[in-house]
Phi, psi and omega in degrees: 000318179301312181297321179298314180292320178297318178298315181296318183291322186264342185077009176247157181267120177244148179208170172283150177287154169289163178299320179296318178297318181300312182294322178300315179293320180296314183292329178049046177085004180262167175234011180273168180302331180230153180296340179269358178137205186285341183213179183215153175228171179285359169280346184247343182200162180259106177209178179288099186295349177286342180249097190275172175242137181057228183256021181292150176287160175302149180234202184277143169245111188274348176063019178179178181286160175242161178296143176303136180088008177289344181234160182299143177286165174284182185299341179260010176083011180269128182265150170059036174287334176255124175077193184073284173221148169297152180238130180296141169244161182288334186295141168284157184287131169231143182294336180217177179268003181297119182092001181291152174303142182261006183249012177090353178294157175292144178263098187252000179257152177067206178066209179254099190303331182272000183238134178248158177285140170237145184226156169107340184077175181212179178295347181261007187241167174287162178302323182299332179285349181264001179301153179303327183269353183292138181215149176216180176234159174214147176296133187298346177270358181299136174230089182230156182294339185269008177232132180223191180234151172228085184297150177249130176265130177233153183291326183233143177294000000 
């Protein structure tokens, strides 16, 4: 609904990213667990800093969202791909990638129709949930502070 209204207001077409597009943007050309490298700290993302990744020391637990750009962007200039809020993807939830489109399109057939993929982790999660490959599902009707959107602008609908 947000993307539909944004598209109508701006005259440009906005949509949710596919799960593949989201991960590609998050990784920004890397193959490590995080776009910033092998590990992450609360100086780089907003998550429950009491639950560390690898051998990192405990960090800050902010108990809420932070302003976009509070942390360094990835190599492609995208901020807050790790932590802060989970981000909706267009794909319906499937337990695995078996049978998924191989061209980056959203997987909208089969799966659990009332559940969409969310990516990125949030301020309410452990560092491991903020990995580039981490994925979960949420009922598409969920309205919680820990889930947000990162619309994609495309030239054609």
